[in-house]
FIDREN-510236 format. One record per atom (N, C-alpha, C, O): residue in three letters; atom name; x, y, z; residue number from 1. Coordinates in Angstrom, 2 decimals, decimal comma. Each point is the difference from the previous one (the first is absolute). Layout:
// FIDREN-510236
R res atom      xx      yy      zz   n
R ALA   CA       X       Y       Z NUM
...
//
This chain:
// FIDREN-510236
R res atom      xx      yy      zz   n
R MET    N  -38,55  -14,34  -18,71   1
R MET   CA   -0,36   -0,77   -1,13   1
R MET    C   -0,44    0,77   -1,03   1
R MET    O   -0,50    1,10    0,22   1
R LEU    N    0,67   -1,68   -1,72   2
R LEU   CA   -0,39    0,52   -1,04   2
R LEU    C   -0,46   -0,86   -0,89   2
R LEU    O    0,60   -0,96   -0,49   2
R GLY    N   -2,37    1,56    0,17   3
R GLY   CA   -0,08   -0,83   -1,28   3
R GLY    C    0,14    0,35   -1,21   3
R GLY    O    0,86    0,84   -0,26   3
R VAL    N   -1,78   -1,48   -0,90   4
R VAL   CA    0,55   -0,02   -1,31   4
R VAL    C   -0,44    1,58   -0,52   4
R VAL    O   -1,14    0,43   -0,12   4
R GLY    N    2,24    0,18   -0,09   5
R GLY   CA    0,29    1,54   -0,63   5
R GLY    C    0,17    1,16    1,05   5
R GLY    O   -0,17    1,21   -0,16   5
R ASP    N    0,53   -1,88    1,20   6
R ASP   CA    0,42    0,69    1,48   6
R ASP    C    1,64    0,04   -0,05   6
R ASP    O    0,82   -0,86   -0,31   6
R TYR    N   -0,69    2,07    0,69   7
R TYR   CA    1,78    0,36    0,34   7
R TYR    C    0,27    0,55    0,90   7
R TYR    O   -0,70    0,97    0,29   7
R GLY    N    1,83   -1,34    0,57   8
R GLY   CA    0,03    0,87    1,22   8
R GLY    C    1,21   -0,12    0,26   8
R GLY    O    0,51   -0,98   -0,54   8
R CYS    N    0,27    1,70    1,27   9
R CYS   CA    1,30   -0,35    0,75   9
R CYS    C    0,34    0,70    1,42   9
R CYS    O   -0,87    0,64    0,60   9
R THR    N    2,07   -0,77   -0,13  10
R THR   CA    0,21    0,13    1,43  10
R THR    C    1,48    0,27    0,10  10
R THR    O    0,88   -0,51   -0,69  10
R VAL    N   -0,71    1,53    1,80  11
R VAL   CA    1,41    0,12    0,44  11
R VAL    C   -0,18   -0,25    1,91  11
R VAL    O    0,98   -0,02    0,74  11
R ALA    N   -2,06   -0,10   -0,37  12
R ALA   CA   -0,14   -0,98    1,29  12
R ALA    C    0,87   -1,03    0,27  12
R ALA    O   -0,04   -0,93   -0,80  12
R PRO    N    1,08    0,82    2,01  13
R PRO   CA    0,26   -1,19    0,11  13
R PRO    C   -0,89   -1,04    1,02  13
R PRO    O   -0,50    0,11    1,12  13
R GLY    N    0,59   -1,11   -2,09  14
R GLY   CA   -0,21   -1,18    0,15  14
R GLY    C   -1,65   -0,24   -0,69  14
R GLY    O   -0,72   -0,95    0,32  14
R GLY    N    0,49    1,60   -0,94  15
R GLY   CA   -0,89    0,22   -1,26  15
R GLY    C    0,43   -1,34   -0,88  15
R GLY    O    1,13   -0,47   -0,16  15
R VAL    N   -2,54   -0,05   -0,43  16
R VAL   CA   -0,22   -1,11   -0,82  16
R VAL    C   -1,08    0,56   -0,98  16
R VAL    O   -1,11    0,32    0,41  16
R ILE    N    1,41   -0,23   -1,44  17
R ILE   CA   -0,86   -0,27   -1,09  17
R ILE    C   -0,49   -1,68   -0,56  17
R ILE    O    0,84   -0,89    0,13  17
R ARG    N   -1,93    0,62   -0,60  18
R ARG   CA   -0,28   -1,12   -0,47  18
R ARG    C   -1,16    0,35   -1,17  18
R ARG    O   -0,88    0,86    0,08  18
R THR    N    1,12   -1,73   -1,12  19
R THR   CA   -1,38   -0,48   -1,15  19
R THR    C    0,00   -1,51    0,28  19
R THR    O    0,75   -0,83    0,51  19
R MET    N   -1,89    0,88   -1,06  20
R MET   CA   -0,41   -1,47   -0,17  20
R MET    C   -0,65   -0,59   -0,95  20
R MET    O   -0,93    0,64   -0,51  20
R ALA    N    1,23   -2,01    0,01  21
R ALA   CA   -0,74   -0,77   -1,04  21
R ALA    C    0,27    0,76   -1,25  21
R ALA    O   -0,93    0,17   -0,79  21
R LEU    N    2,54    0,48    0,46  22
R LEU   CA    0,09   -0,01   -1,44  22
R LEU    C   -0,24   -0,73   -1,02  22
R LEU    O    0,86   -0,79   -0,40  22
R GLY    N   -1,72    0,87   -0,04  23
R GLY   CA   -0,05   -0,99   -1,96  23
R GLY    C    0,91    0,52   -0,60  23
R GLY    O    1,23    0,08   -0,02  23
R SER    N   -2,28    0,34   -0,55  24
R SER   CA    0,76    0,90   -1,61  24
R SER    C    0,48    1,55    0,55  24
R SER    O    0,73    0,75   -0,64  24
R CYS    N   -1,29   -0,49    1,87  25
R CYS   CA    0,53    1,34    0,12  25
R CYS    C    1,66   -0,22    0,69  25
R CYS    O    0,59   -1,02    0,36  25
R VAL    N   -0,19    2,48   -0,38  26
R VAL   CA    1,60    0,18   -0,01  26
R VAL    C    0,08    0,69    1,46  26
R VAL    O   -0,76    0,95    0,19  26
R ALA    N    1,54   -1,30    0,78  27
R ALA   CA    0,03    1,08    1,09  27
R ALA    C    1,71    0,36   -0,52  27
R ALA    O    0,86   -0,70   -0,53  27
R VAL    N   -0,86    2,05    0,95  28
R VAL   CA    1,39    0,63   -0,57  28
R VAL    C    0,68    0,66    1,20  28
R VAL    O   -0,46    1,04    0,47  28
R MET    N    1,27   -1,48   -0,09  29
R MET   CA    0,50    0,31    1,36  29
R MET    C    1,31    0,93    0,02  29
R MET    O    0,84   -0,41   -0,80  29
R ILE    N   -0,34    1,91    1,71  30
R ILE   CA    0,61    0,42   -0,13  30
R ILE    C    0,80    0,64    0,92  30
R ILE    O   -0,52    0,96    0,57  30
R LEU    N    1,83   -1,29   -0,22  31
R LEU   CA    0,49    0,11    1,36  31
R LEU    C    1,21    1,53   -0,35  31
R LEU    O    0,85    0,02   -0,89  31
R ASP    N   -1,17    1,15    1,93  32
R ASP   CA    0,59    1,13   -0,48  32
R ASP    C    1,33    0,11    0,98  32
R ASP    O   -0,21    0,53    1,09  32
R ARG    N    1,39   -0,93   -1,33  33
R ARG   CA    1,12   -0,48    0,89  33
R ARG    C    0,61    1,46    0,92  33
R ARG    O    0,73   -0,06    0,99  33
R GLY    N   -1,29    1,33   -1,64  34
R GLY   CA    0,43    1,58   -0,13  34
R GLY    C   -0,89    0,04    1,30  34
R GLY    O    0,49    0,08    1,13  34
R THR    N   -1,95   -0,16   -1,41  35
R THR   CA   -1,14    0,66    0,68  35
R THR    C   -0,38   -1,19    1,08  35
R THR    O   -0,97    0,41    0,62  35
R ARG    N    1,30   -1,56   -0,20  36
R ARG   CA   -0,52   -1,47    0,47  36
R ARG    C   -1,58    0,02   -0,42  36
R ARG    O   -0,79   -0,60    0,73  36
R CYS    N    0,42    1,12   -1,62  37
R CYS   CA   -1,44   -0,03   -0,64  37
R CYS    C    0,08   -1,68   -0,88  37
R CYS    O    0,89   -0,39   -0,76  37
R VAL    N   -2,30   -0,41    1,25  38
R VAL   CA   -0,53   -1,13   -0,72  38
R VAL    C   -1,30    0,20   -0,47  38
R VAL    O   -0,93    0,35    0,72  38
R GLY    N    0,86   -0,57   -1,96  39
R GLY   CA   -1,71    0,11   -0,59  39
R GLY    C   -0,02   -1,06   -0,86  39
R GLY    O    0,98   -0,31   -0,68  39
R MET    N   -2,19   -0,35    0,65  40
R MET   CA   -0,33   -0,99   -0,49  40
R MET    C   -1,67    0,75   -1,06  40
R MET    O   -0,84    0,75    0,49  40
R ASP    N    0,85   -1,33   -2,06  41
R ASP   CA   -1,23    0,03   -0,76  41
R ASP    C   -0,60   -1,36   -0,66  41
R ASP    O    0,55   -0,77   -0,79  41
R HIS    N   -1,77    0,72    1,31  42
R HIS   CA   -0,56   -1,56   -0,81  42
R HIS    C   -0,81    0,02   -1,02  42
R HIS    O   -1,22   -0,09   -0,07  42
R ILE    N    2,05    0,21   -0,74  43
R ILE   CA   -0,71    0,54   -1,92  43
R ILE    C   -0,66   -1,09   -0,58  43
R ILE    O    0,52   -1,10   -0,19  43
R ALA    N   -1,84    1,48   -0,11  44
R ALA   CA   -0,81   -0,97   -0,69  44
R ALA    C    0,51   -0,18   -1,25  44
R ALA    O    0,68   -0,99   -0,30  44
R LEU    N   -1,09    2,34   -0,86  45
R LEU   CA    0,19   -0,29   -1,37  45
R LEU    C    1,38    0,90   -0,52  45
R LEU    O    0,78    0,54    0,79  45
R PRO    N   -0,67   -0,49   -2,13  46
R PRO   CA    1,27    0,68   -0,64  46
R PRO    C   -0,28    1,52   -0,11  46
R PRO    O    0,88    0,85   -0,10  46
R GLU    N   -2,19   -0,60    0,14  47
R GLU   CA   -0,21    1,16   -1,12  47
R GLU    C   -1,01    0,82    0,56  47
R GLU    O   -1,02   -0,66    0,19  47
R SER    N    0,91    1,83    0,14  48
R SER   CA   -1,18    1,18    0,60  48
R SER    C   -0,74    0,14   -1,04  48
R SER    O   -1,12    0,41    0,31  48
R SER    N    1,28   -0,59   -1,55  49
R SER   CA   -0,60    0,42   -1,43  49
R SER    C   -1,09   -0,87   -0,14  49
R SER    O   -0,79    0,23   -0,92  49
R VAL    N    0,57   -1,33    1,78  50
R VAL   CA   -1,38   -0,75   -0,05  50
R VAL    C   -0,82    0,48    0,94  50
R VAL    O   -1,19   -0,30   -0,04  50
R SER    N    1,68    1,08    1,00  51
R SER   CA   -0,70    0,47    0,88  51
R SER    C    0,08    1,17    0,85  51
R SER    O    0,16    0,00    1,22  51
R PRO    N   -0,30    1,08   -2,04  52
R PRO   CA    0,45    1,48    0,27  52
R PRO    C   -0,73    0,26    1,36  52
R PRO    O    0,54    0,85    0,71  52
R ASP    N   -1,50   -1,35   -0,31  53
R ASP   CA   -0,81    0,29    1,01  53
R ASP    C    0,50   -0,52    1,51  53
R ASP    O    0,19    0,63    1,04  53
R ARG    N   -0,08   -1,87   -1,32  54
R ARG   CA    0,43   -0,97    0,84  54
R ARG    C    1,47    0,38    0,39  54
R ARG    O    0,39   -0,26    1,13  54
R ALA    N    0,44    0,86   -2,05  55
R ALA   CA    1,23    0,18    0,27  55
R ALA    C    0,09    1,75    1,12  55
R ALA    O    0,87    0,39    0,79  55
R ALA    N   -1,98    0,14   -1,16  56
R ALA   CA    0,10    1,68    0,51  56
R ALA    C   -0,08   -0,64    1,63  56
R ALA    O    0,77    0,37    0,88  56
R GLN    N   -1,72   -1,27   -0,72  57
R GLN   CA   -0,60   -0,50    1,57  57
R GLN    C    0,57   -0,99    0,38  57
R GLN    O   -0,16   -0,35    1,17  57
R LEU    N    0,91   -0,32   -1,94  58
R LEU   CA    1,37   -1,09    0,74  58
R LEU    C    0,79   -0,22   -0,81  58
R LEU    O   -0,06   -1,00   -0,70  58
R PRO    N    1,13    2,02    0,59  59
R PRO   CA    1,37   -0,17   -0,92  59
R PRO    C    0,82   -1,06    0,20  59
R PRO    O    0,77   -0,37   -0,88  59
R GLY    N   -0,89   -0,42    2,47  60
R GLY   CA    0,62   -0,63    0,07  60
R GLY    C   -0,23   -1,39   -0,90  60
R GLY    O    0,97   -0,75   -0,10  60
R TYR    N   -2,04    0,44   -0,47  61
R TYR   CA   -0,39   -0,72   -0,96  61
R TYR    C    0,63   -0,67   -1,01  61
R TYR    O    0,04   -1,21   -0,20  61
R PHE    N    0,52    2,26   -0,51  62
R PHE   CA    0,55    0,59   -1,30  62
R PHE    C    1,49   -0,25    0,34  62
R PHE    O    0,31    0,36    1,13  62
R ALA    N    0,70   -0,92   -1,89  63
R ALA   CA    1,16    0,04   -0,02  63
R ALA    C    0,52    1,38   -0,58  63
R ALA    O    0,77    0,61    0,74  63
R ASP    N   -0,97   -0,25   -1,48  64
R ASP   CA    0,08    1,46   -0,43  64
R ASP    C   -0,49    1,16    0,44  64
R ASP    O    0,30    1,07   -0,52  64
R THR    N   -1,32   -1,20    1,83  65
R THR   CA   -0,33    0,81    0,95  65
R THR    C    0,47   -0,37    1,18  65
R THR    O    0,13    0,79    0,93  65
R GLY    N    0,20   -2,19   -0,88  66
R GLY   CA    0,20   -0,55    1,77  66
R GLY    C    1,34    0,78    0,27  66
R GLY    O    0,15    0,88    0,84  66
R ILE    N    0,88   -1,41   -1,78  67
R ILE   CA    1,34    0,21    0,48  67
R ILE    C    0,27    1,68    0,15  67
R ILE    O    0,29    0,44    1,11  67
R PRO    N   -0,40    0,38   -2,18  68
R PRO   CA    0,01    1,37    0,67  68
R PRO    C   -0,75    0,36    1,18  68
R PRO    O    0,52    0,97    0,56  68
R ALA    N   -1,57   -1,39    0,04  69
R ALA   CA   -0,82    0,20    1,02  69
R ALA    C    0,57   -0,44    0,99  69
R ALA    O   -0,24    0,55    1,08  69
R LEU    N    1,03   -1,51   -1,14  70
R LEU   CA    0,67   -0,74    1,23  70
R LEU    C    1,38    0,77    0,42  70
R LEU    O    0,45    0,13    1,14  70
R ILE    N    0,17    0,40   -2,50  71
R ILE   CA    1,30    0,63    0,39  71
R ILE    C   -0,49    1,53    0,52  71
R ILE    O    0,63    0,40    0,99  71
R LYS    N   -1,47    0,33   -1,42  72
R LYS   CA   -0,52    1,01    0,30  72
R LYS    C   -0,56   -0,07    1,80  72
R LYS    O    0,30    0,89    0,80  72
R LYS    N   -1,04   -1,96   -0,46  73
R LYS   CA   -0,13   -0,35    1,11  73
R LYS    C    1,13   -0,46    0,75  73
R LYS    O   -0,23    0,21    1,19  73
R MET    N    1,23   -0,69   -1,35  74
R MET   CA    1,52    0,00    0,52  74
R MET    C    0,15    0,93    0,17  74
R MET    O   -0,20    0,25    1,19  74
R GLN    N    0,59    0,91   -1,96  75
R GLN   CA    0,55    1,16   -0,04  75
R GLN    C   -1,05    1,04    1,16  75
R GLN    O    0,63    0,64    0,85  75
R GLN    N   -1,61   -0,56   -0,85  76
R GLN   CA   -1,04    0,89    0,96  76
R GLN    C    0,60   -0,83    1,85  76
R GLN    O    0,78    0,53    0,81  76
R VAL    N   -1,31   -1,54   -0,72  77
R VAL   CA    0,61   -0,91    1,14  77
R VAL    C    1,15    0,29    0,47  77
R VAL    O    0,09    0,60    1,07  77
R SER    N    1,30   -1,07   -1,96  78
R SER   CA    1,29    0,18    0,36  78
R SER    C    0,50    1,43   -0,06  78
R SER    O    1,01    0,19    0,67  78
R GLY    N   -1,52    0,94   -1,38  79
R GLY   CA    0,49    1,38    0,08  79
R GLY    C    0,38    0,01   -1,12  79
R GLY    O   -0,21    1,04   -0,62  79
R SER    N    0,81   -1,99    0,02  80
R SER   CA    1,01   -0,01   -1,26  80
R SER    C    0,10   -1,42   -0,55  80
R SER    O   -0,40   -1,01    0,58  80
R PHE    N    0,97    1,07   -1,70  81
R PHE   CA    0,43   -0,89   -0,56  81
R PHE    C    1,26   -0,89   -0,70  81
R PHE    O    0,22    0,49   -1,11  81
R SER    N    0,46   -1,34    1,30  82
R SER   CA    1,26    0,18   -0,56  82
R SER    C    0,03   -0,56   -1,58  82
R SER    O   -0,92   -0,41   -0,72  82
R LYS    N    2,13    0,53    0,51  83
R LYS   CA    0,66    0,04   -1,55  83
R LYS    C   -0,60   -1,71    0,05  83
R LYS    O   -0,32   -0,65    1,00  83
R PRO    N    0,32    0,18   -2,69  84
R PRO   CA    0,04   -1,20   -0,11  84
R PRO    C    0,71   -1,00    0,64  84
R PRO    O   -0,48   -1,04    0,44  84
R ALA    N    2,06    1,49   -0,38  85
R ALA   CA    1,07   -1,14    0,72  85
R ALA    C   -0,55   -0,50    1,32  85
R ALA    O    0,23   -1,13    0,42  85
R ASN    N   -1,04    2,14    0,30  86
R ASN   CA   -0,36   -0,18    0,98  86
R ASN    C   -1,02   -0,79    0,45  86
R ASN    O   -0,14   -0,20    1,20  86
R LEU    N   -0,87   -0,46   -2,32  87
R LEU   CA   -0,90   -0,32    0,13  87
R LEU    C   -0,09   -1,36   -0,67  87
R LEU    O    0,14   -0,19   -1,21  87
R ILE    N   -0,46   -1,00    2,39  88
R ILE   CA    0,00   -1,30   -0,33  88
R ILE    C   -1,64   -0,31   -0,46  88
R ILE    O   -0,97    0,40    0,65  88
R VAL    N    0,89   -1,18   -1,85  89
R VAL   CA   -1,17   -0,02   -0,48  89
R VAL    C   -0,38   -1,78    0,13  89
R VAL    O    0,89   -0,84   -0,15  89
R LYS    N   -2,12    0,52    0,42  90
R LYS   CA   -0,02   -1,68   -0,47  90
R LYS    C   -1,66    0,05   -0,14  90
R LYS    O   -0,72    0,89    0,46  90
R MET    N    0,21   -2,32   -1,36  91
R MET   CA   -1,11    0,27   -0,38  91
R MET    C   -0,04   -1,77   -0,02  91
R MET    O    0,88   -0,79   -0,36  91
R ALA    N   -2,36    0,51    0,93  92
R ALA   CA   -0,86   -1,14    0,17  92
R ALA    C   -1,18   -0,37   -0,85  92
R ALA    O   -0,55    1,00   -0,46  92
R GLY    N    0,01   -2,08    0,13  93
R GLY   CA   -0,89   -0,01   -0,59  93
R GLY    C   -0,15   -0,43   -1,72  93
R GLY    O    0,91   -0,59   -0,58  93
R GLY    N   -1,98    0,91    0,00  94
R GLY   CA   -0,20   -0,18   -1,33  94
R GLY    C   -0,14   -1,49   -0,36  94
R GLY    O    0,44   -0,49   -1,04  94
R ALA    N   -1,07   -0,15    1,97  95
R ALA   CA   -0,46   -1,39   -0,51  95
R ALA    C   -1,23   -0,16   -1,24  95
R ALA    O   -0,83    0,83   -0,36  95
R ASN    N    1,02   -1,89   -0,01  96
R ASN   CA   -0,88   -0,73   -0,50  96
R ASN    C   -1,13   -0,64    0,55  96
R ASN    O   -0,03   -1,23   -0,04  96
R VAL    N   -0,84    1,82    0,52  97
R VAL   CA   -0,63   -0,93    0,92  97
R VAL    C   -1,74    0,14   -0,42  97
R VAL    O   -0,71   -0,53    0,86  97
R ALA    N    0,09    1,03   -1,78  98
R ALA   CA   -1,22   -0,53   -0,10  98
R ALA    C   -0,47    0,46   -2,20  98
R ALA    O   -0,93    0,43   -0,68  98
R ASP    N    2,60   -1,00    0,50  99
R ASP   CA   -0,15    0,58   -1,25  99
R ASP    C    0,47   -1,28   -1,00  99
R ASP    O    0,57    0,16   -1,08  99
R PRO    N   -0,90   -1,42    1,64 100
R PRO   CA    0,56   -1,57   -0,59 100
R PRO    C    0,80    0,17   -1,61 100
R PRO    O    1,13   -0,43   -0,21 100
R ASN    N   -2,05    1,22   -0,91 101
R ASN   CA    0,56    0,14   -1,06 101
R ASN    C    0,46    1,21   -0,58 101
R ASN    O    0,16    0,23   -1,20 101
R ASN    N    0,08    0,61    2,27 102
R ASN   CA    1,52    1,29   -0,03 102
R ASN    C   -0,95    0,99   -1,19 102
R ASN    O    0,42    0,71   -0,91 102
R THR    N   -1,69   -0,96    1,30 103
R THR   CA   -0,92    0,43   -0,96 103
R THR    C    0,41    2,10    0,43 103
R THR    O    0,18    0,80   -0,91 103
R PHE    N   -0,15   -0,60    1,68 104
R PHE   CA    0,39    1,37    0,46 104
R PHE    C    1,59    0,65    0,36 104
R PHE    O    0,57    1,01   -0,42 104
R ASN    N   -0,08   -2,26    1,54 105
R ASN   CA    1,49    0,45    0,43 105
R ASN    C    0,02    0,86    0,71 105
R ASN    O    0,94    0,79    0,04 105
R ILE    N   -2,14   -0,70    0,85 106
R ILE   CA    0,15    1,70    1,09 106
R ILE    C    1,01   -0,39    0,49 106
R ILE    O    0,90    0,82   -0,22 106
R GLY    N   -0,47   -1,93    0,96 107
R GLY   CA    1,39    0,30    0,95 107
R GLY    C    1,24    0,41   -0,76 107
R GLY    O    0,74    0,90    0,42 107
R LYS    N   -0,52   -1,56   -1,53 108
R LYS   CA    1,22    0,25   -0,98 108
R LYS    C   -0,17    1,25   -0,32 108
R LYS    O    0,97    0,75    0,08 108
R ARG    N   -2,22   -0,27   -0,50 109
R ARG   CA   -0,07    1,50   -0,76 109
R ARG    C    0,32    0,90    1,26 109
R ARG    O    0,48    1,13   -0,12 109
R ASN    N   -0,84   -1,78    1,50 110
R ASN   CA    0,17    1,42    1,35 110
R ASN    C    1,55   -0,16    0,23 110
R ASN    O    0,60    0,91    0,57 110
R ALA    N    0,00   -1,90   -0,95 111
R ALA   CA    1,27    0,11    0,68 111
R ALA    C    0,69    0,56   -1,20 111
R ALA    O    0,85    0,87    0,19 111
R LEU    N   -1,09   -1,23   -1,29 112
R LEU   CA    0,70    0,83   -1,05 112
R LEU    C   -0,32    2,02    0,26 112
R LEU    O    0,91    0,83    0,02 112
R ALA    N   -2,01   -0,61    0,09 113
R ALA   CA   -0,42    1,70    0,23 113
R ALA    C    0,73    0,44    0,92 113
R ALA    O    0,59    1,08   -0,08 113
R VAL    N   -0,51   -2,30    1,64 114
R VAL   CA    0,49    0,67    0,90 114
R VAL    C    1,69    0,28    0,03 114
R VAL    O    0,52    0,88    0,69 114
R LYS    N    0,15   -1,74   -1,51 115
R LYS   CA    1,34    0,00   -0,31 115
R LYS    C    0,34    1,80   -0,87 115
R LYS    O    0,67    0,94    0,39 115
R LYS    N   -1,62   -1,15   -1,83 116
R LYS   CA    0,08    1,18   -0,69 116
R LYS    C   -0,20    1,45    0,61 116
R LYS    O    0,61    1,01   -0,38 116
R ILE    N   -1,49   -1,07    1,30 117
R ILE   CA   -0,10    1,34    1,02 117
R ILE    C    1,02    0,10    1,06 117
R ILE    O    0,42    1,11    0,31 117
R LEU    N   -0,08   -1,94    0,13 118
R LEU   CA    1,04   -0,27    0,66 118
R LEU    C    1,28    1,07   -0,32 118
R LEU    O    0,42    1,01    0,56 118
R TRP    N    0,08   -1,93   -2,01 119
R TRP   CA    0,92    0,39   -0,82 119
R TRP    C   -0,11    1,74   -0,36 119
R TRP    O    1,01    0,70    0,09 119
R GLN    N   -2,45   -0,09   -0,55 120
R GLN   CA    0,23    1,25    0,17 120
R GLN    C   -0,08    1,11    1,07 120
R GLN    O   -0,36    1,17   -0,13 120
R PHE    N    0,90   -2,00    1,50 121
R PHE   CA    0,28    0,66    0,93 121
R PHE    C    1,64   -0,19    0,24 121
R PHE    O    0,45    0,74    0,88 121
R GLY    N    0,37   -1,47   -1,43 122
R GLY   CA    1,47   -0,30   -0,28 122
R GLY    C   -0,31   -1,48    1,05 122
R GLY    O    1,02   -0,33    0,62 122
R LEU    N   -1,85   -0,27   -0,44 123
R LEU   CA    0,14   -0,93    1,17 123
R LEU    C   -0,38   -1,31   -0,99 123
R LEU    O   -0,56    0,09   -1,10 123
R GLY    N    1,01   -1,35    1,77 124
R GLY   CA   -0,17   -1,06    0,02 124
R GLY    C   -0,34   -1,11    1,22 124
R GLY    O    0,13    0,46    1,13 124
R ALA    N   -0,52   -1,76   -1,22 125
R ALA   CA   -0,45   -0,79    1,40 125
R ALA    C    1,47   -0,65   -0,25 125
R ALA    O    0,56   -0,35   -1,04 125
R VAL    N   -0,16    0,30    2,39 126
R VAL   CA    1,17   -0,74   -0,09 126
R VAL    C   -0,23   -1,36    0,74 126
R VAL    O    0,78   -0,83    0,46 126
R ALA    N   -1,65    0,87   -0,49 127
R ALA   CA   -0,56   -1,76    0,06 127
R ALA    C   -1,44   -0,25   -0,28 127
R ALA    O   -0,76    0,92    0,32 127
R GLU    N    0,32   -1,81   -0,76 128
R GLU   CA   -1,75   -0,24    0,02 128
R GLU    C   -0,15   -1,53   -0,18 128
R GLU    O    0,79   -0,81   -0,47 128
R ASP    N   -2,03    0,66    0,99 129
R ASP   CA   -0,51   -1,41   -0,02 129
R ASP    C   -1,15    0,37   -0,49 129
R ASP    O   -0,83    0,54    0,74 129
R VAL    N    0,53   -0,81   -2,42 130
R VAL   CA   -1,02   -0,05   -0,58 130
R VAL    C   -0,33   -1,33   -0,88 130
R VAL    O    0,72   -0,97   -0,19 130
R GLY    N   -2,13    1,25   -0,32 131
R GLY   CA   -0,19   -1,05   -1,00 131
R GLY    C   -0,64   -1,11    0,84 131
R GLY    O   -0,63    0,26    1,02 131
R GLY    N    0,86   -1,81   -1,61 132
R GLY   CA   -0,68   -0,74    0,49 132
R GLY    C   -1,44   -0,27    0,23 132
R GLY    O   -0,78    0,71   -0,64 132
R SER    N    0,28   -1,59    1,41 133
R SER   CA   -1,78   -0,53    0,07 133
R SER    C   -0,27    0,35    1,39 133
R SER    O   -1,07   -0,36    0,50 133
R HIS    N    1,98    1,07    0,21 134
R HIS   CA   -0,41    0,03    1,57 134
R HIS    C   -0,36    1,45    0,41 134
R HIS    O    0,26    1,01   -0,65 134
R SER    N   -0,84   -1,09    1,71 135
R SER   CA   -0,45    1,67    0,78 135
R SER    C    1,20   -0,05    1,11 135
R SER    O    0,55   -0,88    0,67 135
R ARG    N   -0,44    2,20   -0,82 136
R ARG   CA    1,00    0,68    1,32 136
R ARG    C   -0,35    0,98    0,89 136
R ARG    O   -0,46    1,10   -0,31 136
R THR    N    0,68   -1,54    1,50 137
R THR   CA   -0,49    0,96    1,15 137
R THR    C    1,72    0,66    0,26 137
R THR    O    0,96   -0,78    0,07 137
R VAL    N   -0,82    2,06    0,03 138
R VAL   CA    1,11    1,00    0,14 138
R VAL    C   -0,13    0,78    0,81 138
R VAL    O   -0,77    0,96   -0,08 138
R THR    N    1,74   -1,32    1,34 139
R THR   CA    0,42    0,69    1,11 139
R THR    C    1,74    0,91   -0,15 139
R THR    O    1,12   -0,44   -0,24 139
R LEU    N   -1,61    1,75    0,51 140
R LEU   CA    1,25    1,01   -0,18 140
R LEU    C    0,17    0,12    1,43 140
R LEU    O   -0,97    0,29    0,69 140
R PHE    N    2,39   -0,55   -0,05 141
R PHE   CA    0,01    0,75    1,31 141
R PHE    C    1,40    0,97   -0,35 141
R PHE    O    1,08   -0,10   -0,59 141
R HIS    N   -1,94    1,15    1,42 142
R HIS   CA    0,61    1,32    0,10 142
R HIS    C    1,55   -0,01    0,70 142
R HIS    O    0,80    0,50   -0,78 142
R ASP    N   -0,38   -0,80    1,63 143
R ASP   CA    1,18   -0,06    0,98 143
R ASP    C    0,78   -0,77   -0,75 143
R ASP    O    1,18    0,32    0,03 143
R SER    N   -1,49   -1,38   -0,80 144
R SER   CA    1,35   -0,96   -0,35 144
R SER    C    0,06    0,20   -1,72 144
R SER    O    1,08   -0,04   -0,60 144
R GLY    N   -2,20    0,22    0,00 145
R GLY   CA   -0,61    0,34   -1,45 145
R GLY    C   -0,08   -1,45   -0,67 145
R GLY    O   -0,02   -0,21   -1,21 145
R ARG    N   -0,02   -0,57    2,05 146
R ARG   CA   -0,47   -1,56   -0,04 146
R ARG    C   -1,39    0,19   -1,00 146
R ARG    O   -0,91    0,81    0,15 146
R ILE    N    1,07   -1,82   -1,18 147
R ILE   CA   -1,65   -0,41   -0,43 147
R ILE    C    0,15   -1,15   -0,20 147
R ILE    O    0,95   -0,53   -0,57 147
R VAL    N   -2,23   -0,18    1,19 148
R VAL   CA   -0,26   -1,12    0,44 148
R VAL    C   -0,80   -0,36   -1,35 148
R VAL    O   -0,28    1,05   -0,58 148
R LEU    N   -0,02   -1,79    0,12 149
R LEU   CA   -1,24   -0,81   -0,92 149
R LEU    C   -0,79   -1,27    0,63 149
R LEU    O    0,58   -0,74    0,80 149
R SER    N   -1,48    0,60   -1,06 150
R SER   CA   -0,52   -1,09    0,47 150
R SER    C   -1,11   -0,85   -0,59 150
R SER    O   -1,01    0,69   -0,17 150
R CYS    N    0,87   -1,78   -0,14 151
R CYS   CA   -1,27   -0,76   -1,12 151
R CYS    C   -0,59   -1,20    0,83 151
R CYS    O    0,84   -0,81    0,40 151
R PRO    N   -1,69    0,66   -0,20 152
R PRO   CA   -0,70   -1,20    0,52 152
R PRO    C    0,43   -1,50   -0,61 152
R PRO    O   -0,36   -0,29   -1,15 152
R GLY    N    0,83   -0,27    1,63 153
R GLY   CA    0,83   -1,07    0,14 153
R GLY    C    1,26   -0,37   -0,63 153
R GLY    O    0,32   -1,04   -0,58 153
R ARG    N    0,44    2,31    0,88 154
R ARG   CA    1,37    0,30   -0,22 154
R ARG    C    0,57    0,59    1,12 154
R ARG    O   -0,57    0,94    0,56 154
R PRO    N    1,83   -1,46   -0,08 155
R PRO   CA    0,93    1,27    0,76 155
R PRO    C    0,19    1,32   -0,30 155
R PRO    O    0,02    0,39   -1,16 155
R ASP    N    0,15    0,45    2,21 156
R ASP   CA    0,12    1,32   -0,33 156
R ASP    C    0,88    0,35   -0,46 156
R ASP    O    0,83   -0,84    0,33 156
R TRP    N   -0,19    1,78   -1,09 157
R TRP   CA    1,40    0,14   -0,47 157
R TRP    C   -0,04    1,87   -0,04 157
R TRP    O   -0,89    0,85    0,01 157
R GLU    N    2,43   -0,84   -0,06 158
R GLU   CA    0,24    1,34    0,02 158
R GLU    C    0,07    0,64   -1,72 158
R GLU    O    0,28   -0,80   -0,89 158
R LEU    N   -0,57    2,30    0,53 159
R LEU   CA    0,62    0,18   -1,18 159
R LEU    C    1,11    0,92    0,44 159
R LEU    O    0,82    0,41   -0,82 159
//
């Protein structure tokens, strides 16, 4: 179970990674077909420059520190990391749930920051469910690579 700013990965058969109640936060999921490692980061803000101390303690909190930290963790856990062509990246979240006047646009800014950082690694999301005004819970299943999203009042769906 990942909280806000947490990231994690697994190579364990039967492993499941879940994060709950993504509002403006964005979950980035990476599936490495070469090493069979799967990982997720629950990103709350786009840039670590707003709080370098928090970024040092909780790098997953920010897009610019979280994605590199997740990739490094996946390399450590699996013993290697595949070339970009073997990686499947998906993302979810980035909703507008607490900003009715679009004053801060945190969800949109988070989604754009994630895409920018992924691009720096030569990666892009092959699927995404971002925006809207609803929160999401994301569950990533190691064995199948399935990503299931759920939201109160809606049936579950796959990404």
